[in-house]
Structure formats: C-alpha cells, structure tokens
N, C-alpha and C positions, 0 to 999 in steps of 0.2 A: 504495500502497502504505499507511496508516495504523499511524504512528510507533509500536513496544511504550513500554510506561509505561517508569518510569527502571528502575526494580527493583523490583519482585514476591520475595511469601515463601512458601516449603514448607516441610511440616513436617515431618521429617521422624522416626523409631523412634529412630533412630542415633544424630545430630549437634542432634536440635530441629530449630529454625531453621532453615532454608539461603535464603540471597539469595540473584539470580538479575537479571544486573545488565542492558540492555539490549540488546546482544551475545547471551545466551546466553541471554534470552527467543528472542530473532529464531529460532533456530535450534533454539529445545524442540520449536517446532509445528510443526517441517514432522515427511514422512508418514515419511524416514527415519531420527530419532530415534525417533517416537511407535515405530517398530518396536519398541525395545527396550525398552519396558513387556510386548511378550510374547513374551519371552526369558528364560528363568530362567538366574540367576547361576551356577547349583548344579547342571544339568543334569539327570540324576535322581540326585541327593543326597537329593531327597522321599523317595524309598522308603523311603530308611533317616529321614531326619530334617523331619517331617511340618511344619514354619516351615518349611525353604527351600522356600520357594514366590517367594521375593522377586527382580527383577528384571534384567539390564542397567541398566533405567533407571533404577531406584533407586540404582544403584554408580556411573553416572556422577555422579549428581547429589550424591554424596558425594564422588566426586573432586574435582569442580568449587569443590566448601567447601573439600574443605582445601587445593588450590589458593588461593583467597584468601586461605584465611589464615595460607597459606609466604610470602605475596605478601606481606601485611598486616606481617609477620613482619620480612620485611626491611626491607623499606618504611620500618620504623619507628626501625631503626636506621638509616638512611640506608645500605642497602650495592645500592638498588635506581636510584642519582642517574647509573651511566651505559646503562642497562638502558630502548628506547627502551621508550612507554607499546603499540606496536600487540604487536611480541615480549610485554609482558605477556600484554596482550592474546591473544595470540595459544596464550600456556599456557595462560590459561585455556579459551580453546573446545577448544585440543586436549585435556584432561583433561577436559570436558563429551564429547567426540567423539570420545576414545579409541579403542571398544569399536562402532560404528555399520556395520563388516563382520561383528562373530561371526556366526558360524553358527549353528540352532538349540542349545542341547544341549550347553555349556561348547565345551571344549575334543575332544572325541570326533569329529569329523571330521576334524579338523589330526592328529590322531593317525591317522588312517585314511589319510593319505596327499594331502588334501585341499588345495588354498590357502589359505595364511598369512589371516591373518581381516584384519591391517593393512592389509597391502597393497589388498582388494577397499574397507576402508575410506576411503584414500588414492584410492581413485577413486571412491568417490559425495562427497567435498569438492569432487568441480567438477562432481556431476550434477545436476540436479532443485530443486527447491526450494532445497537447503541452499545450492548450488554458487551462485543466486542472493543466496542472503543474505550468505552468504563475500565474494561478489567484491563486494558493497555496504560493506564494511568495510576496503574498501583492496584496489591493487593490489594482487598479488600473494601475496593473505591465504590465503588458500587453501591457497595450496603453504607455507609459513609454518607452518599447521597441520600440515602432511601431511610435513616434516619434523622435526615434532618427534617424531611417531605414529610414525614407521619409525628413530627412536632419528638419521638423517642430520642434525640440525642444529645449528649452531652458535654456539646461542643456546647461552649461560651459564646457562639455567635450564632446559636438559634434561634435569641430574638431577633436577630435581619430574614427569619425561613417567618416562624408564625408570631404569631405574638400582637403585642400592641401596638409597633411599632416597627412592627414584617415590611419590610419594600412592596412585598405583594398588594399589601395594601393602596403604597402611594402612588404605584402604577396605575392600579386599575382606575382611583378613582380618578385621577389626575388626566386618565389617558379616555375613558368613560365621557368626561364632561368635555373633552374636549372634539369627541366625533360627535359625539348627540348639538353640540353647540350650545347647553346649555351655561348660566354662572356658577353652579351650584357646586360643582368637587374645585373648590379651587383651595392646594394647598401649600403653604409657603414654606413647598424643599429642600432647597437651600437653607434656610433658616439650620431646619429639620435634622438634616445630612448632617452639619454641622458641632449639634447639641448630641449625637449618638457621645457616648461612653460607656466604657466595657467596670463594672461596680462590682464589689466583691460581696457572693450577699452566705454565707455558711458560709464562707470557705471554699465559693467556690465566684467564678465572675458567667456575669450575666448582661445583657445590652437594656441601657435603662437612660438615662437625658442629664443634659444640665439643666439648670433651673432658668436658662437663660433663654430654652429651645420649647418651653412651658403654649408658652404663646402659638409655638409652631403647631403644636403636637394638640389644643385646642380647634386649630383649624382641621387639621384633620380626621377629628370627632365631628365637629359637624358638619362635614362636607359631607362625611360617611349618612350623616343623617338624612341630610340632604335631597343627596341620592335616589334611598329607600326611596324616603317622600314625591317627590318629583320624577322615577325614572325607574326606578327597580320594581317598586312597588305601582306606578301608571296602572290605572284599570284597565285597557287597554291590550298591556302589557300583560298581562293576570289573567284578561280574558284566554289571548292566543297560546298562552304556558298551559294552563290550564284544559281548554281545549287540549294540546299537544302530547300532554299525560294521559291525557283519556285514551285516545288514539292508542297514543306507543301500545300503552299498556291491553288497549283490549286486542292489538295484536297479539304480542306475547303469548294471551293467554290461550289462543286463536292458536297456534304455534306457526301462525305464519311470517312471523322473524321471527330469528336466534337473538336472544343477548349477547350472547357473545361477539356473534356482526353486529350490533348495538355499537357497543364499546371501540367500535373497530373502527365505527362510518361519521365518514362527514355527515356537514349537516344536509347541503346538499344526496350522497347518499342516500341517507336514512329517508328524506321528504319523496326520494323514486320510491323506496322498497316499502314507501306505506302508502304511496300513491298505487302503483302499479294493484292491477285489474283482479283480479281473482272467481278462477272461470268456475269455481263448485261455489264461490258468498262473492256474487254480483250485487250485493247490496249491503257490504261489511260495514263495519264504523265506527273504524280507521280509516277506510277509501273517503268516503264521507265526513268527514272533519279533517282531517288534513287536509284535500280539498277545499274544503271553509276558509282552514288559514290561509292558501295559499292562495289561493282571490279574496281573501282578510272579508270576509264574510265572517266576523267577529259574531260571537254570544254577546248579548246584553243588558248591562247590567238590571233586575230584580228588584238588588232589597245593595244600598252598602251603609255603612255602619260603621264609623271610626269606631276605635279597640274602647276608647272611651264610653260606650252606650253600649257596649256589648257587656254581656254579665260578666261580674267577676269564677261565677261558676263554670264555665265552660270545659269540658272535658277534653283529653289525649284524643280522643281517638279518630280527634280531626289530621290527624299527624299518623294515622295508622292507614295508609291507602287501601287497603283495599274493603274493612269496612268505610271507609265513605264513598265508595267507592257502587255495596250493598242502599245505603242509604244514600245516597245523586239519586239511584233507579226505580228506589222505594217513592221518590220523592216525588219525582218526577211524575206517576204513578199516579199518580192521587193529584199532581196536577195538568194532565191527560198534553203532557209533554212526550217526543220521542222518550227511548230509550238511549241515556248521554247527551240527554237536551238541558238538564242541568248539573250545576256543576258547581264545588264550594269552593270555598277560599280564605281561608286565612292565617295567611305568608307568614313565621313567623322568624328572629336571631333574638334572640333572649341578649344575646352577647355584644348588639351593634353598639352601642356606646361605652363596651366596659375595658376597662384601663389597669392593671398589674403592668406597673418596672421601676424601680430604681430610679430616685431623684438626685445626684447628686448637687448638691446647695452648693452657695459661691463661695462659704466658710470653708467647702472642702466636707464636711459633713453628709450622713447618705440619709437618706427618707426613704419613703414609698411611697406614688400614688395608688386609690385603689380607688373600686368606684365608688366608695368614700370624698373620693377628690383631697383636696391638702387644703387646710384654709389659710387665706392668700394667695392661693397659689393655682389648683385647675380649682374649677366650679363646677364646668358645664357637667362631670359624672349624680354630680349634688340631685341634679333636674333630669337625670336617666327615662330612667322611668314617662316619665311628660312625654321627653320626645318621642320615646318610645312608641308608648302608644296614641297621637301623634297623628304621626308614620303607617300604623299594622291599620288593616279593614276592613274588615270580612264581610264579603262581598255574598251574593247568589246571579251565576249567569245563566239565562237562560238563554234558548237556540228561538224561540215564539215571544212571541209578549204573553201575559200571564193575564188574569181580572183579580185574583183573588189575591188580599194578605199574604203577605212571609212572613210579617215577623213572628207566630208558631216556630219558625226554625232557632229563631233563635233560641226557644226551648229544649223545643230537638238539642238543639249546639251542648245542652245543660245535665240532659242526661246520660246517668254511670253507663259506660260500654253493654255489659249485661243488662241491664233495662231496655236499650236500642237491640241487643241481644235475641231478647228475648220476641221482642213484638216483631225485630222482620222473620221470625223464625214457624212465628203463630201468625201473621198475612196483618196485623191489625196495622192501622195506620197511623203513620210520626206526626200527621196534624193532624191540630184538632177542628 
C-alpha cells in the first residue's frame, strides 16, 4: 500500500481550512468512512430547512479539526506532557470516526428501538479496510479509539469526545445552524477552545474549563437549547421523523428489509428500499409512508402541547417503540383513521443542558460545575428544567383531519404500561 502524504488540506464552509494528518487520510478513503458522505447530518430537517443537506462526513471532518485545535491549545500550555502520543492520535481518530456506525436519517432509528450507533461503529473499527488501516497504527489501537467513542476510556482526553464540552457537540451545533440558515446555534468557539484545561480529580486528569471560558460554555448550552426548540424538534421535522420510524419498523416486521442492511445503507439507498413495490404486498404501509415523505405530504398536528401542559404522570411506555405502535393503532381505529394514520411524539433529551466538569478558578483553585450551576459563575443549568420543558412538546400527528377532541390522549399517556396492555388485549377503547 502506498504511503499517504504527510498531510492534506480540505476546504470547509464552516471552519475554512481543515488539515488532515497521515493517520486521518489513511482512514478517510476507506468505504466505511466514505459512506458518511451520503448520510445526512440532520435527517429530515431538509424538508423544512432546504440547506440542511450537509452530511455526517462533513461533521466528522469538523469534529476532527476542532480536536486538533484543542490538542494544540493544550500542548502550547504544556498540559499534554503526561499524555502519550498514541493517546493523542487515538483522540483525533475517535473524533473523525465517532459516527461511522450511524444509521441513515440521523437518530430516528435509535428512537425506534434499534441498537445504538456507537456500538455498531465500534464493531466497524476492526473490520474491512478501515480495521486494517487502524491496526497499522499500533497494537490495540482500534480498542483505544473504540473506548473513547463508547465513553469507556481512562484517557484524560476522554472529555474531548464525550461530555459537557465534547467537540462533536461544538461542531454539530455550529454546522447545523450555519447550514439551516438560522441564528440560534452561535457558539464562542475560539474562546471555548482556548479555555480548555486538564484538571486533576481524585488522582486522575480530566478535561475541564478555565473560569474565563464560562460565558463561552453558557453560549454552547443555550445554543443547544435553541437548536432543539427551533430546528431538531420543529413540528414538521418531527412529523417526517415519526412517519419514517413507522415505515422502517413496518418493513422490518414484515421482513421486507433486513436490519443489518439498514445499518450499512445510506439515506437514499434506504429510501429506495422502502419505496420499492412489493408484488406480494402492493398496498404495504411502509411504501405509502415513504412515498408521502418523499412528496412531503406530511402528517399534520392534531394536538400540540408544550411539556408544561402535559401531566407529570406521563408514563415511560412512550419510549417503548413496540407498545407505542400498538397504542397508535388502537387510537387510529377508534378515530376511524387508517392503520398507521396516527402517530404519537414526545421526544426526550433530559441531558440537554446537563453540565458536569471541573472549573479552574483564576486563583488556581478547582471547583466543579454541575447541573446546579455555580453561584456567580454558571446560572443557566439552574433554569435548565424550565428551558427543557419549553422546548419539549407532546404531539399527535394524523394522516387525515379528525373532528373529535384528542385531549383524552393525555389521559392515555398517564396510564401505567400494565393497564395499557390489559385494555389492548381485551379490545377495550383507550379513549373515553
């Protein structure tokens, strides 16, 4: 195999020049990484924000770029002296490869109950051409990268890959806002990177932030809140996402598509599989739903409530994709809608504004920022619950208009799973 050049520079619309070292170039041109060119970063958001067609490939390059900058900043201050070069390279490669296991269309299929993309990605680190390239970088090197991706690493640099200040988050918030054309995801990136520091905690080093970077950290947290409220959980984006989840689950249940094939597919390849006519099932649910998504005939909101108006007793069965689908079918029948014609949506991201990292004060003392914030320093986490509940919404999407009030669905959502099961098995109505 010919050696890769020492480095190459790629032009990026967000970060301008991204310099790739030899290790990154060796991994970049493998089929596993090139697949990310055809997996959109924001799933169905392009149906609302036409510019949101950027991909996981661009995001991977951006995360890698920010990791290089963060390491350079730490190195300049002499904070990496105790971190071996192979560990530094593993962090750079983890940033580049953290999304190689991603399904098509963002996180929709993990919401639908499919295995996590991190686990799929780690398995790919030791397979095929990418596995060969990574093994050439040192004994056990794929394991070092995999441990960082799955948050199992003991490296002091783990916080650059996952945590309150991970560089993945900084890139996707900045990139998503830029490509959507919205002003919500603004992050003081340079200040944040310059404020990173390694702090000793219980005899171990971990990534923290200097006191001078607290305002920049707050800009990151607020950007995340704004992007969830205005982009990621936009009602039309969520409608398309719910329709897509339903289509894929129906196709898998009827063995029209194999789960393993889905994990290797690109966005367009999976849509083609869903849209392919089945001679033995000409009127199948997944083809109709997929065709509606492709034509942007999205389900409309029949109920749309902020989380603050949702009873606190809402049951966790809404996170059970199988039970939720059965409830949806029962409700659709009661409302004289077609099977799959009613979809429930109550997305959750309880750690949206979570913070847990060391804070180096100007005096040199070490404190810790948590979800309680810190008096005189970080106030945003103390109002995190209110912000989260203002972003989160309970929605009912329907294929056709309904004249009946749907407020009774909130009561259904508060029923324990056992009661739901009892009513479904007995064929009892869920709505009164």
